[in-house]
Structure formats: C-alpha cells, structure tokens
Backbone of each chain as ProteinMPNN parsed JSONL, in Angstrom:
{"seq_chain_A": "MGPDPNDSNELQTAPLAPGLYLVATPIGNLGDITLRGLDVLRRVDRIACEDTRQTQKLLNHFGIATPTESCHEHNEHHKTESIIDALKAGARVAVVTDAGMPGISDPGSWLT", "coords_chain_A": {"N_chain_A": [[179.712, -47.304, 1.541], [182.086, -46.25, 3.796], [182.918, -45.361, 7.264], [182.444, -42.195, 8.122], [184.518, -39.651, 8.914], [183.572, -37.218, 9.642], [181.115, -37.673, 10.625], [178.285, -36.804, 12.412], [176.904, -38.217, 14.051], [178.778, -39.88, 15.39], [180.076, -38.188, 17.039], [178.243, -38.078, 18.876], [178.471, -40.197, 20.323], [180.992, -41.074, 20.942], [183.359, -40.846, 23.655], [183.504, -37.679, 25.181], [186.261, -35.584, 24.98], [188.298, -34.542, 27.53], [188.593, -31.069, 28.584], [188.372, -27.6, 27.514], [185.507, -26.101, 26.191], [184.638, -23.966, 23.876], [181.478, -22.438, 23.037], [179.375, -21.172, 20.599], [176.625, -19.386, 20.652], [173.091, -18.847, 19.857], [172.234, -15.797, 18.447], [169.738, -14.615, 17.802], [167.745, -16.232, 17.163], [166.922, -19.216, 18.215], [166.903, -21.592, 16.601], [169.372, -21.367, 15.358], [171.675, -22.461, 16.569], [174.093, -24.954, 16.554], [174.168, -28.425, 15.729], [176.444, -29.662, 16.954], [177.113, -27.681, 18.883], [175.029, -28.055, 20.481], [175.269, -30.794, 21.255], [177.846, -30.644, 22.667], [177.036, -28.994, 24.883], [175.355, -30.633, 26.164], [177.077, -32.682, 26.988], [179.053, -31.882, 28.611], [180.699, -31.419, 31.794], [180.079, -29.143, 33.208], [178.725, -25.84, 32.591], [180.095, -22.774, 32.039], [178.865, -19.702, 32.464], [177.991, -16.344, 31.224], [175.65, -15.111, 32.012], [173.829, -17.074, 34.04], [170.961, -17.308, 34.122], [170.169, -16.353, 31.505], [171.383, -18.443, 30.015], [170.301, -20.522, 30.915], [167.694, -20.588, 29.825], [167.964, -21.098, 27.252], [169.087, -23.959, 27.718], [166.973, -24.957, 28.878], [165.2, -24.997, 26.878], [166.135, -26.661, 24.99], [166.119, -29.032, 26.4], [168.231, -29.644, 28.133], [170.178, -30.749, 30.859], [172.646, -29.934, 32.108], [174.843, -28.822, 34.671], [175.108, -25.302, 35.492], [177.166, -22.452, 35.967], [178.043, -19.085, 37.062], [180.236, -16.986, 35.397], [181.775, -14.213, 35.039], [182.37, -10.795, 34.284], [182.809, -9.728, 36.861], [183.56, -11.784, 38.398], [185.549, -13.073, 37.219], [188.416, -13.579, 37.608], [188.511, -15.187, 40.033], [186.991, -17.213, 39.135], [188.239, -18.323, 37.022], [190.546, -19.495, 37.917], [189.345, -21.577, 39.503], [188.257, -22.982, 37.298], [190.237, -23.679, 35.619], [191.693, -25.332, 37.502], [189.753, -27.427, 37.594], [189.911, -28.213, 34.972], [192.546, -29.259, 34.936], [192.22, -31.473, 36.397], [190.812, -32.975, 34.696], [188.366, -32.478, 33.726], [185.502, -31.629, 31.741], [184.544, -28.79, 30.261], [182.153, -26.052, 29.378], [182.3, -22.967, 27.816], [179.976, -20.252, 27.692], [178.623, -17.337, 26.306], [176.037, -14.762, 26.798], [174.917, -14.474, 24.132], [176.15, -15.254, 21.104], [179.66, -15.813, 20.176], [181.941, -16.887, 22.558], [184.819, -15.153, 24.275], [186.082, -13.395, 22.818], [185.677, -10.021, 23.097], [183.947, -10.43, 24.919], [182.682, -11.8, 28.293], [184.944, -14.504, 28.964], [187.4, -13.933, 27.578], [189.353, -13.489, 29.308], [189.996, -16.167, 29.995], [190.743, -17.268, 27.671]], "CA_chain_A": [[180.404, -46.057, 2.125], [182.836, -46.307, 4.929], [182.554, -44.644, 8.368], [182.76, -40.745, 7.675], [185.074, -38.922, 10.003], [182.84, -36.106, 9.94], [179.764, -38.163, 10.94], [178.055, -36.014, 13.703], [176.445, -39.323, 15.115], [180.027, -40.333, 16.027], [180.326, -37.255, 17.946], [177.47, -38.164, 20.105], [178.52, -41.66, 21.07], [182.188, -41.318, 21.207], [183.478, -40.017, 24.749], [183.797, -36.308, 24.985], [187.481, -35.351, 25.44], [188.596, -33.473, 28.69], [188.97, -29.837, 27.967], [187.612, -26.403, 27.468], [185.021, -25.967, 24.88], [183.875, -22.456, 23.606], [180.338, -22.744, 22.443], [178.783, -20.182, 20.151], [175.055, -19.661, 21.077], [172.297, -18.127, 18.885], [172.044, -14.343, 18.56], [168.434, -14.004, 17.71], [166.921, -17.29, 16.723], [167.373, -20.512, 18.813], [167.459, -22.575, 15.664], [170.749, -21.076, 14.701], [172.623, -23.193, 17.341], [174.679, -26.024, 15.616], [174.197, -29.625, 16.344], [177.601, -29.91, 17.587], [176.871, -26.978, 20.106], [173.963, -28.732, 21.489], [176.13, -31.871, 21.725], [178.88, -30.26, 23.774], [176.386, -28.494, 26.159], [174.622, -31.661, 26.8], [177.96, -33.655, 27.567], [180.32, -31.232, 29.45], [180.486, -31.618, 33.245], [179.463, -27.861, 33.501], [178.864, -24.743, 31.605], [180.547, -21.431, 32.694], [178.0, -18.72, 31.652], [178.052, -14.99, 31.38], [174.476, -14.873, 32.923], [173.14, -18.395, 34.166], [169.563, -17.155, 33.867], [170.071, -16.382, 30.14], [171.767, -19.77, 29.29], [169.233, -21.536, 31.349], [166.522, -20.499, 28.853], [168.57, -22.081, 25.992], [169.154, -25.356, 27.964], [165.5, -25.563, 29.071], [164.426, -25.035, 25.541], [166.413, -27.962, 24.266], [166.001, -30.023, 27.535], [169.607, -29.93, 28.642], [170.31, -30.519, 32.238], [174.075, -29.686, 32.523], [174.935, -27.695, 35.588], [175.852, -23.993, 35.035], [177.787, -21.383, 37.042], [178.362, -17.744, 36.552], [181.592, -16.623, 35.053], [181.588, -13.015, 34.216], [183.594, -9.719, 34.633], [182.91, -9.548, 38.267], [184.115, -13.05, 39.396], [186.243, -13.88, 36.334], [189.647, -14.076, 38.069], [188.473, -16.168, 40.889], [186.468, -18.401, 38.555], [189.276, -18.754, 36.096], [191.302, -20.42, 38.829], [188.47, -22.743, 39.779], [187.964, -23.762, 35.909], [191.699, -24.406, 35.459], [191.957, -26.444, 38.453], [189.06, -28.463, 37.18], [190.546, -28.691, 33.6], [193.821, -29.989, 35.119], [191.726, -32.686, 36.939], [190.299, -33.874, 33.714], [186.908, -31.96, 33.561], [184.881, -30.973, 30.347], [183.953, -27.317, 30.755], [181.95, -25.419, 28.195], [182.061, -21.585, 28.242], [179.187, -19.5, 26.712], [178.036, -15.963, 26.762], [174.439, -14.734, 26.455], [174.706, -14.826, 22.787], [177.287, -15.308, 20.082], [180.917, -16.558, 20.396], [182.762, -16.285, 23.71], [186.299, -15.335, 24.18], [186.727, -12.0, 22.243], [185.526, -8.971, 24.058], [182.817, -10.824, 26.015], [183.444, -12.947, 29.017], [185.828, -15.718, 28.324], [188.522, -13.592, 27.145], [190.498, -13.766, 30.253], [190.215, -17.606, 30.102], [191.305, -17.659, 26.528]], "C_chain_A": [[180.894, -46.261, 3.461], [182.44, -45.319, 6.108], [183.108, -43.147, 7.787], [183.339, -40.061, 9.087], [184.39, -37.761, 10.565], [181.452, -36.423, 10.568], [179.515, -37.571, 12.349], [177.49, -37.003, 14.711], [177.608, -39.776, 15.903], [180.255, -39.492, 17.229], [179.508, -37.619, 19.312], [177.568, -39.308, 20.976], [180.019, -41.699, 21.491], [182.361, -40.493, 22.785], [183.849, -38.689, 24.426], [185.157, -36.043, 25.6], [187.48, -34.314, 26.572], [188.744, -32.122, 28.044], [187.915, -28.839, 28.068], [186.905, -26.322, 26.277], [184.244, -24.504, 24.854], [182.729, -22.772, 22.661], [179.669, -21.567, 21.831], [177.196, -20.571, 20.436], [174.25, -18.551, 20.163], [172.298, -16.462, 19.341], [170.681, -13.689, 18.435], [167.421, -15.134, 17.606], [167.433, -18.652, 17.403], [167.625, -21.662, 17.988], [168.774, -22.398, 15.142], [171.841, -21.65, 15.711], [172.938, -24.457, 16.421], [174.298, -27.241, 16.434], [175.375, -29.938, 17.364], [177.595, -28.99, 18.956], [176.17, -27.71, 21.085], [174.588, -29.974, 22.105], [177.063, -31.751, 22.963], [177.995, -29.747, 25.081], [175.967, -29.547, 26.844], [175.62, -32.617, 27.546], [179.079, -33.132, 28.406], [179.799, -31.556, 30.79], [179.763, -30.297, 33.78], [179.578, -26.913, 32.656], [179.164, -23.35, 32.379], [179.8, -20.507, 31.829], [178.229, -17.259, 31.976], [176.76, -14.557, 32.339], [173.804, -16.441, 33.028], [171.79, -18.242, 33.706], [169.385, -17.232, 32.287], [170.377, -17.699, 29.422], [170.68, -20.682, 29.611], [167.936, -21.751, 30.422], [166.857, -21.456, 27.74], [168.413, -23.66, 26.405], [167.727, -25.926, 28.254], [164.889, -25.9, 27.676], [164.851, -26.423, 24.823], [166.636, -29.221, 25.233], [167.376, -30.617, 27.764], [169.811, -29.705, 30.11], [171.818, -30.412, 32.867], [174.082, -28.48, 33.508], [175.582, -26.554, 35.054], [176.453, -23.314, 36.127], [178.252, -20.2, 36.333], [179.77, -17.552, 36.432], [181.61, -15.388, 34.393], [182.507, -11.878, 34.807], [183.82, -9.446, 36.007], [183.48, -10.731, 39.127], [185.113, -13.69, 38.387], [187.718, -14.352, 36.848], [189.416, -15.269, 39.212], [187.864, -17.328, 40.27], [187.327, -19.103, 37.698], [190.064, -19.876, 36.793], [190.618, -21.712, 39.014], [188.28, -23.77, 38.483], [189.385, -24.465, 35.615], [191.996, -25.503, 36.265], [191.017, -27.587, 37.937], [189.525, -29.192, 35.92], [191.696, -29.614, 34.009], [193.433, -31.405, 35.706], [190.945, -33.501, 35.777], [188.932, -33.493, 33.246], [186.724, -31.451, 32.023], [184.193, -29.756, 30.8], [183.538, -26.764, 29.505], [181.877, -23.89, 28.651], [181.128, -21.086, 27.185], [178.875, -18.15, 27.269], [176.617, -16.166, 26.552], [174.001, -15.048, 25.194], [175.928, -14.609, 22.074], [178.387, -16.138, 20.627], [181.677, -16.017, 21.532], [184.199, -16.171, 23.444], [186.977, -14.166, 23.406], [186.695, -10.929, 23.022], [184.622, -9.404, 25.288], [183.611, -11.679, 27.179], [184.124, -14.047, 28.539], [187.182, -15.2, 27.897], [189.729, -13.526, 28.043], [190.847, -15.178, 30.219], [190.903, -17.901, 28.829], [192.6, -17.062, 25.922]], "O_chain_A": [[180.039, -46.46, 4.324], [181.602, -44.458, 5.839], [184.112, -43.064, 7.08], [182.691, -39.983, 10.13], [184.553, -37.357, 11.716], [180.73, -35.516, 10.982], [180.288, -37.745, 13.292], [177.523, -36.807, 15.926], [177.422, -40.058, 17.087], [180.584, -39.988, 18.307], [179.925, -37.509, 20.465], [176.987, -39.462, 22.05], [180.269, -42.416, 22.46], [181.561, -39.602, 23.068], [184.511, -38.508, 23.404], [185.235, -36.284, 26.804], [186.734, -33.336, 26.537], [189.05, -32.132, 26.851], [186.807, -29.051, 28.559], [187.558, -26.454, 25.241], [183.435, -24.088, 25.684], [182.963, -23.32, 21.584], [179.309, -20.779, 22.705], [176.69, -21.693, 20.441], [174.791, -17.499, 19.82], [172.361, -16.081, 20.51], [170.428, -12.547, 18.818], [166.268, -14.92, 17.979], [168.496, -19.093, 16.966], [168.34, -22.594, 18.358], [169.278, -23.304, 14.478], [172.973, -21.19, 15.566], [172.096, -24.901, 15.642], [174.122, -27.156, 17.649], [175.163, -30.424, 18.475], [178.012, -29.472, 20.009], [176.544, -27.962, 22.23], [174.47, -30.204, 23.309], [177.084, -32.476, 23.957], [178.307, -30.123, 26.211], [176.119, -29.56, 28.065], [175.248, -33.271, 28.521], [179.948, -33.88, 28.854], [178.635, -31.919, 30.958], [178.943, -30.375, 34.695], [180.516, -26.989, 31.863], [178.419, -22.955, 33.276], [180.009, -20.469, 30.616], [178.692, -17.013, 33.09], [176.885, -13.769, 33.277], [173.284, -16.909, 32.016], [171.405, -19.052, 32.864], [168.592, -18.032, 31.792], [169.769, -18.043, 28.409], [170.189, -21.475, 28.807], [167.305, -22.802, 30.303], [166.161, -22.408, 27.388], [167.814, -24.48, 25.711], [167.359, -27.063, 27.961], [164.214, -26.9, 27.43], [164.062, -27.141, 24.21], [167.234, -30.237, 24.881], [167.647, -31.81, 27.627], [169.64, -28.583, 30.587], [172.07, -30.789, 34.012], [173.513, -27.409, 33.297], [176.507, -26.675, 34.251], [176.176, -23.693, 37.265], [178.765, -20.238, 35.215], [180.505, -17.941, 37.34], [181.467, -15.402, 33.17], [183.294, -12.099, 35.728], [184.895, -8.975, 36.38], [183.795, -10.638, 40.314], [185.529, -14.815, 38.664], [188.142, -15.453, 36.496], [190.18, -16.235, 39.21], [188.119, -18.433, 40.749], [187.253, -20.326, 37.576], [190.2, -21.0, 36.309], [191.156, -22.787, 38.749], [188.18, -24.995, 38.561], [189.521, -25.673, 35.417], [192.502, -26.529, 35.811], [191.52, -28.708, 37.853], [189.55, -30.414, 35.777], [191.801, -30.701, 33.441], [194.172, -32.376, 35.549], [190.506, -34.627, 36.013], [188.383, -34.188, 32.391], [187.609, -30.991, 31.302], [183.326, -29.784, 31.673], [184.294, -26.862, 28.538], [181.43, -23.609, 29.763], [181.308, -21.349, 25.996], [178.868, -17.881, 28.47], [176.041, -17.211, 26.251], [172.988, -15.713, 24.978], [176.72, -13.76, 22.482], [178.162, -17.048, 21.425], [182.045, -14.843, 21.537], [184.786, -16.865, 22.614], [188.196, -14.003, 23.363], [187.685, -10.76, 23.734], [184.591, -8.843, 26.383], [184.759, -12.118, 27.1], [183.684, -14.515, 27.489], [188.106, -16.011, 27.853], [190.889, -13.51, 27.633], [192.032, -15.448, 30.417], [191.703, -18.835, 28.871], [193.04, -17.495, 24.856]]}, "seq_chain_B": "MGPDPNDSNELQTAPLAPGLYLVATPIGNLGDITLRGLDVLRRVDRIACEDTRQTQKLLNHFGIATPTESCHEHNEHHKTESIIDALKAGARVAVVTDAGMPGISDPGSWLT", "coords_chain_B": {"N_chain_B": [[155.39, -18.687, 31.142], [155.163, -16.988, 27.901], [154.596, -17.414, 24.503], [157.649, -17.969, 22.69], [158.921, -15.909, 20.402], [161.301, -16.568, 19.194], [161.288, -19.207, 19.182], [162.461, -22.328, 18.094], [160.972, -24.473, 17.501], [158.702, -23.372, 16.607], [159.479, -22.497, 14.132], [159.474, -24.811, 12.787], [157.017, -25.688, 12.501], [155.423, -23.517, 11.397], [154.234, -22.543, 8.219], [156.754, -22.4, 5.705], [158.005, -19.48, 4.413], [157.59, -18.314, 0.919], [160.411, -17.921, -1.098], [163.928, -17.164, -1.372], [166.489, -18.929, 0.154], [169.551, -18.578, 1.586], [171.809, -20.904, 2.623], [174.122, -21.84, 5.025], [176.654, -24.288, 5.03], [178.367, -26.971, 6.673], [182.021, -26.714, 7.182], [183.807, -28.568, 7.724], [183.003, -30.533, 9.748], [179.913, -32.374, 9.976], [178.514, -31.772, 12.17], [178.352, -29.308, 12.56], [176.425, -27.896, 11.238], [173.292, -25.912, 11.49], [170.476, -26.069, 13.328], [168.41, -24.603, 12.123], [169.25, -24.265, 9.64], [169.101, -27.171, 8.697], [166.475, -27.345, 8.974], [165.525, -25.631, 7.04], [166.534, -26.829, 4.741], [165.24, -29.04, 4.68], [162.473, -28.351, 4.078], [162.294, -26.551, 1.739], [161.278, -26.332, -1.613], [163.224, -26.924, -3.661], [166.649, -27.344, -3.91], [169.496, -25.425, -4.733], [172.533, -26.198, -5.902], [176.256, -25.952, -5.586], [177.577, -28.228, -6.251], [175.76, -31.219, -6.962], [176.583, -33.722, -5.935], [178.165, -33.668, -3.775], [176.585, -32.103, -1.945], [174.501, -33.965, -1.759], [175.567, -35.856, -0.022], [175.506, -34.583, 2.331], [172.68, -34.189, 2.665], [171.861, -36.806, 2.72], [173.027, -37.862, 4.946], [171.527, -36.437, 6.809], [168.986, -37.46, 6.267], [167.451, -36.195, 4.55], [165.098, -35.396, 1.798], [164.935, -33.586, -0.254], [164.651, -32.375, -3.446], [167.565, -31.882, -5.646], [169.486, -29.566, -7.596], [171.976, -28.424, -9.939], [173.983, -25.624, -9.823], [176.074, -23.81, -10.734], [179.24, -22.091, -11.62], [179.445, -22.684, -14.319], [176.752, -22.888, -15.435], [175.384, -20.707, -14.516], [174.087, -18.52, -15.404], [171.959, -19.313, -16.915], [170.588, -21.028, -15.14], [170.047, -19.183, -13.129], [167.935, -17.579, -14.226], [165.947, -19.277, -14.383], [165.641, -20.025, -11.603], [164.813, -17.411, -10.699], [162.361, -17.24, -11.98], [161.015, -19.197, -10.723], [160.923, -18.451, -8.09], [159.297, -16.071, -8.506], [157.04, -17.3, -9.059], [156.302, -18.078, -6.535], [157.857, -20.172, -5.199], [160.008, -22.037, -2.785], [163.233, -21.749, -2.523], [166.502, -23.014, -1.735], [169.763, -22.129, -1.43], [172.836, -23.373, -1.659], [176.543, -24.069, -1.201], [179.523, -26.177, -1.632], [180.507, -26.022, 0.724], [180.32, -24.003, 3.587], [179.332, -20.507, 3.424], [177.084, -19.57, 0.976], [177.186, -17.126, -1.607], [179.25, -15.113, -1.586], [182.134, -15.103, -2.756], [181.783, -17.485, -3.939], [179.723, -19.62, -5.863], [176.563, -18.332, -6.265], [176.828, -15.727, -5.857], [176.278, -14.335, -8.16], [173.578, -14.587, -8.021], [172.72, -13.07, -5.88]], "CA_chain_B": [[155.981, -18.148, 29.898], [154.364, -17.063, 26.757], [155.369, -18.133, 23.277], [158.728, -17.346, 22.426], [159.118, -15.644, 19.046], [162.597, -17.22, 18.686], [161.222, -20.639, 19.464], [162.651, -22.83, 16.885], [159.975, -25.341, 17.207], [157.694, -22.648, 15.796], [159.915, -22.602, 12.817], [159.371, -26.337, 12.168], [155.622, -26.03, 12.151], [154.873, -22.444, 10.647], [154.774, -22.724, 6.818], [158.028, -21.889, 5.43], [157.62, -18.515, 3.513], [158.191, -18.429, -0.277], [161.652, -16.99, -1.162], [165.383, -17.597, -1.654], [167.029, -19.135, 1.468], [171.045, -18.997, 1.547], [172.031, -21.831, 3.841], [175.459, -22.25, 5.389], [176.824, -25.67, 5.382], [179.571, -27.209, 7.59], [183.341, -26.671, 6.381], [184.673, -29.697, 8.068], [182.266, -31.484, 10.643], [178.754, -32.2, 9.82], [177.757, -31.372, 13.385], [178.459, -27.759, 12.661], [175.18, -27.343, 10.624], [172.42, -25.415, 12.535], [168.891, -26.655, 13.429], [167.522, -23.903, 11.293], [169.879, -24.793, 8.308], [168.461, -28.363, 8.49], [164.953, -27.191, 8.831], [165.092, -25.043, 5.754], [167.049, -27.635, 3.568], [164.169, -30.113, 4.583], [161.22, -27.706, 3.746], [162.11, -25.866, 0.605], [160.916, -27.125, -2.826], [164.378, -27.517, -4.242], [168.096, -26.881, -3.414], [170.5, -25.128, -6.025], [173.734, -26.735, -5.193], [177.491, -25.932, -6.344], [177.923, -29.726, -6.688], [174.888, -31.858, -6.344], [177.017, -34.923, -5.384], [178.485, -33.088, -2.544], [175.304, -31.705, -1.075], [173.82, -35.047, -1.363], [176.182, -36.539, 1.023], [174.928, -33.846, 3.484], [171.227, -34.544, 2.771], [171.575, -38.302, 2.99], [173.395, -37.988, 6.35], [170.558, -36.038, 7.744], [167.775, -38.054, 5.844], [166.57, -35.018, 3.853], [164.858, -36.013, 0.463], [164.591, -32.32, -1.052], [165.254, -32.456, -4.639], [168.591, -30.664, -5.841], [169.85, -29.163, -9.037], [173.26, -27.935, -10.068], [173.998, -24.431, -9.966], [177.56, -23.342, -10.427], [179.81, -21.119, -12.562], [179.288, -22.887, -15.835], [175.556, -22.71, -15.856], [174.747, -19.915, -13.435], [173.09, -17.339, -15.756], [170.749, -19.96, -17.453], [169.94, -21.316, -13.79], [169.477, -17.998, -12.414], [166.676, -17.134, -14.796], [165.045, -20.459, -13.886], [165.301, -19.882, -10.175], [163.954, -16.319, -10.48], [161.061, -17.627, -12.367], [160.404, -20.092, -9.797], [160.694, -17.55, -6.882], [158.281, -15.224, -8.761], [155.766, -18.193, -8.858], [156.045, -18.574, -5.185], [158.709, -21.333, -4.729], [161.031, -21.826, -1.733], [164.552, -22.284, -2.979], [167.634, -22.852, -0.95], [171.136, -22.13, -2.43], [174.256, -23.959, -0.891], [177.78, -24.481, -1.816], [179.963, -27.376, -1.054], [180.938, -25.85, 2.169], [180.421, -22.549, 3.846], [178.103, -19.771, 3.225], [177.099, -19.047, -0.328], [176.773, -15.871, -2.172], [180.275, -14.209, -1.505], [182.809, -15.317, -4.032], [181.31, -18.751, -4.334], [178.557, -19.805, -6.651], [175.547, -17.805, -5.622], [177.159, -14.306, -5.952], [175.406, -13.816, -9.203], [171.968, -14.617, -7.836], [172.485, -12.322, -4.748]], "C_chain_B": [[155.147, -18.111, 28.681], [155.193, -17.422, 25.658], [156.327, -17.389, 23.022], [158.959, -17.016, 20.82], [160.397, -16.353, 18.296], [162.461, -18.856, 18.831], [161.412, -21.381, 17.999], [161.827, -24.053, 16.54], [158.824, -24.76, 16.44], [158.002, -22.838, 14.213], [159.589, -23.908, 11.934], [157.883, -26.529, 11.809], [155.026, -24.922, 11.382], [155.206, -22.827, 9.26], [155.974, -21.961, 6.507], [157.724, -20.868, 4.149], [158.366, -18.661, 2.191], [159.45, -17.513, -0.258], [162.84, -17.836, -1.519], [166.068, -17.745, -0.252], [168.638, -19.41, 1.135], [171.51, -19.811, 2.852], [173.561, -22.201, 3.875], [175.63, -23.65, 5.683], [178.19, -26.016, 5.977], [180.873, -27.202, 6.471], [184.145, -27.967, 6.784], [183.93, -30.81, 9.1], [180.821, -31.294, 10.446], [177.819, -31.799, 11.008], [177.656, -29.894, 13.367], [177.315, -27.046, 11.788], [174.294, -26.828, 11.683], [171.246, -26.083, 12.352], [168.061, -25.892, 12.363], [167.98, -24.071, 9.776], [169.194, -26.023, 7.804], [167.056, -28.133, 8.07], [164.579, -26.522, 7.497], [165.533, -26.004, 4.557], [165.777, -28.744, 3.419], [162.824, -29.582, 3.99], [161.174, -26.988, 2.426], [161.79, -26.85, -0.555], [162.324, -27.751, -3.496], [165.627, -26.699, -3.616], [169.18, -26.779, -4.542], [171.881, -25.483, -5.183], [175.15, -26.554, -6.229], [177.704, -27.337, -6.912], [176.939, -30.458, -5.793], [175.399, -33.199, -5.548], [177.413, -34.6, -3.986], [177.45, -32.743, -1.42], [174.545, -32.844, -0.785], [174.004, -35.798, -0.318], [175.407, -35.923, 2.443], [173.482, -34.287, 3.673], [171.049, -36.081, 3.027], [172.009, -38.569, 4.629], [172.316, -37.645, 7.22], [169.205, -36.671, 7.357], [166.7, -36.974, 5.237], [166.435, -35.494, 2.341], [164.677, -34.899, -0.443], [165.388, -32.618, -2.322], [166.474, -31.271, -4.763], [168.804, -30.542, -7.275], [171.229, -28.443, -8.858], [173.14, -26.4, -10.318], [175.179, -23.63, -9.802], [178.003, -22.597, -11.704], [179.482, -21.425, -14.152], [177.74, -22.824, -16.398], [174.532, -21.547, -15.178], [173.86, -18.975, -14.049], [171.944, -18.169, -16.408], [169.845, -20.43, -16.042], [169.365, -20.032, -12.961], [168.034, -17.498, -12.83], [165.696, -18.14, -14.322], [164.662, -20.383, -12.394], [164.611, -18.643, -9.958], [162.62, -16.535, -10.87], [160.289, -18.319, -11.367], [159.988, -19.232, -8.712], [159.413, -16.534, -7.174], [156.952, -16.049, -8.716], [155.664, -18.685, -7.586], [156.829, -19.815, -4.541], [159.495, -21.01, -3.708], [162.203, -22.572, -2.236], [165.649, -21.97, -2.15], [168.816, -22.956, -1.907], [172.24, -22.467, -1.378], [175.403, -23.995, -1.81], [178.202, -25.572, -1.133], [180.172, -27.267, 0.426], [180.821, -24.513, 2.398], [179.264, -21.815, 3.528], [178.28, -19.293, 1.784], [176.868, -17.675, -0.528], [177.854, -14.724, -1.963], [181.088, -14.259, -2.743], [182.39, -16.701, -4.683], [180.198, -18.53, -5.272], [177.469, -19.105, -5.932], [175.793, -16.39, -5.719], [176.434, -13.662, -7.018], [174.013, -13.781, -8.901], [171.711, -13.486, -6.617], [172.985, -10.934, -4.987]], "O_chain_B": [[154.457, -19.089, 28.394], [156.379, -17.713, 25.814], [156.154, -16.17, 23.052], [159.174, -17.962, 20.062], [160.46, -16.621, 17.096], [163.397, -19.627, 18.621], [160.737, -21.134, 17.0], [161.946, -24.611, 15.45], [158.079, -25.449, 15.743], [157.221, -23.173, 13.323], [159.482, -23.975, 10.709], [157.518, -27.361, 10.978], [154.089, -25.245, 10.652], [156.284, -23.371, 9.019], [156.164, -20.884, 7.072], [157.295, -21.29, 3.075], [159.536, -19.042, 2.175], [159.531, -16.519, 0.465], [162.759, -19.005, -1.896], [166.203, -16.743, 0.45], [168.945, -20.397, 0.465], [171.538, -19.301, 3.972], [174.142, -22.755, 2.941], [174.884, -24.22, 6.479], [179.128, -25.263, 5.715], [180.81, -27.552, 5.292], [185.108, -28.317, 6.103], [184.404, -31.945, 9.151], [180.365, -30.177, 10.69], [176.621, -31.547, 10.879], [176.897, -29.311, 14.141], [177.276, -25.824, 11.648], [174.489, -27.268, 12.816], [170.991, -26.651, 11.29], [167.135, -26.452, 11.776], [167.182, -24.019, 8.841], [168.731, -26.041, 6.663], [166.54, -28.601, 7.056], [163.526, -26.776, 6.912], [164.926, -25.951, 3.488], [165.397, -29.21, 2.345], [162.093, -30.395, 3.423], [160.057, -26.787, 1.947], [162.022, -28.054, -0.442], [162.424, -28.942, -3.79], [165.555, -25.648, -2.979], [169.658, -27.74, -5.145], [172.163, -25.086, -4.053], [175.151, -26.925, -7.402], [178.014, -27.458, -8.097], [176.953, -30.513, -4.563], [174.719, -33.687, -4.645], [176.967, -35.286, -3.066], [177.532, -33.074, -0.237], [173.926, -32.892, 0.277], [173.109, -36.356, 0.316], [174.888, -36.583, 3.343], [173.113, -34.72, 4.764], [170.015, -36.474, 3.566], [171.407, -39.339, 5.377], [172.071, -38.308, 8.228], [168.262, -36.427, 8.11], [165.481, -36.941, 5.411], [167.405, -35.909, 1.706], [164.22, -35.222, -1.539], [166.549, -33.025, -2.307], [166.458, -30.158, -4.238], [168.337, -31.354, -8.074], [171.563, -27.943, -7.784], [172.208, -25.981, -11.005], [175.312, -22.85, -8.859], [177.274, -22.492, -12.69], [179.307, -20.562, -15.011], [177.506, -22.725, -17.603], [173.306, -21.49, -15.273], [172.9, -18.564, -13.396], [170.861, -17.582, -16.413], [168.638, -20.213, -15.926], [168.344, -20.035, -12.274], [167.167, -17.111, -12.046], [164.622, -17.748, -13.867], [163.523, -20.644, -12.005], [163.775, -18.653, -9.055], [161.714, -16.068, -10.179], [159.096, -18.095, -11.162], [158.805, -19.222, -8.372], [158.633, -16.22, -6.275], [155.896, -15.52, -8.372], [154.98, -19.694, -7.409], [156.451, -20.356, -3.502], [159.786, -19.824, -3.552], [162.214, -23.796, -2.37], [165.836, -20.802, -1.81], [168.87, -23.665, -2.912], [172.416, -21.796, -0.361], [175.268, -23.957, -3.033], [177.557, -26.025, -0.187], [180.045, -28.201, 1.218], [181.179, -23.75, 1.502], [178.205, -22.418, 3.352], [179.305, -18.747, 1.376], [176.346, -17.03, 0.381], [177.525, -13.548, -2.114], [180.797, -13.549, -3.705], [182.662, -16.958, -5.856], [179.755, -17.4, -5.477], [177.494, -19.371, -4.73], [174.754, -15.734, -5.646], [175.984, -12.528, -6.856], [173.277, -12.987, -9.488], [170.57, -13.062, -6.434], [172.882, -10.08, -4.107]]}, "name": "protein", "num_of_chains": 2, "seq": "MGPDPNDSNELQTAPLAPGLYLVATPIGNLGDITLRGLDVLRRVDRIACEDTRQTQKLLNHFGIATPTESCHEHNEHHKTESIIDALKAGARVAVVTDAGMPGISDPGSWLTMGPDPNDSNELQTAPLAPGLYLVATPIGNLGDITLRGLDVLRRVDRIACEDTRQTQKLLNHFGIATPTESCHEHNEHHKTESIIDALKAGARVAVVTDAGMPGISDPGSWLT"}
C-alpha cells in the first residue's frame, strides 16, 4: 500500500502551514476531541482562547504546552488586529472557545 | 484537583458497558476521528460495518484488531436480528459506516 494522503501520522511530521486554525473542543467529554485537533493545538505558535483558564485544563490534560492568550468579546477588536498582524508575519494561530466549534456566535465570529 | 468525570483516561480503563455504540468515522482525514471513537472501536466485541474492507483500512491504520462484520442494505434485516440477540446477551457492538455518522440515511438507520 502506498502512502495514504489521509495518513494522520503525516500530519504530525509535516510542517504545520502558517495560518489560522479553528479547532473544535469537547462539549462534555474530553475524549471527544479529534487527533487532528490535538495535533494542531500542540503545533501552533499560540492559541487564542475564549477563557484561557478553561482551555488550560484541556491543554494540561493532554500535556500540551502551547502558549494561550485571551480573546473574547471584551477585547476582540484589539486582539483581532494583533492576530492578523501575526498571521501576516507567518504565524500559526489556533482559535478555540470553551467548548464546541468557534466562529459562529461564539468568540471568533469577528475573526472569521 | 479531584477526579474529573470527563477524564478520557477513565474511559480507557473503566469497563466498557454492554450496548450498541454508534461511532462517527472521518470523512476525509483520518486525524478527524476522536479519541473516544478509537477507544470504543478498540474495546467493543465486534464492529458492524457498511463495508468491512473500508473500515479495515481505518482499523489497520490505528492498529485495532476488533473483529468486523458486514451490515448493509442487502443484509440489514438478517444482521439486525443477530446484533439484537448479541446485545440482549450483553455484547458490546459498534456500528460504523464508511465515513461519517451512522444511523441517519446510511446503513444503521434500521437498527436505530
């Protein structure tokens, strides 16, 4: 069998492309996160969080040491500029909410 | 910090309750499977598949040796009886389709 383009191991060794990553997080059971979600959280330069304390619990559980920063309705305009500048400079940034998929009505909608 | 009821490690050590498990499988990238999905596929007694060859690729990729059996539109009535009998006897059975969540219009709707 040749290399599989869907091989998740490839994901973990190929460089992570610069850009913005929206990562869905579990809504009730930590086991509901995907392998790719964990891989992205582990490999981005930073994670923009609705509540860094909430996300830190998830990161601690999975032994992920990526820096976090808060990015919520009270600072979103300011933070959006900072994130966009970083993206233009080639950063890899993940966006998460406390639970579920960011970018709909949750924090993140301003960025997407 | 006390034990977390959502701790996915607990899932992997507590006995898996008998019953029917609907497991969503990736639709394009194998990394999109969840930790809990893998855990269930690894620990059930058997996996009822839309196409065992397709599911076997997923299982091989993740080193999962659980027996599979086909369960699709051409044998679903017969297979449903067999699965229900097994469930009554306390079996743990997972149901998967080739990709996505079983039980809507895919095979599995007859069972659910």
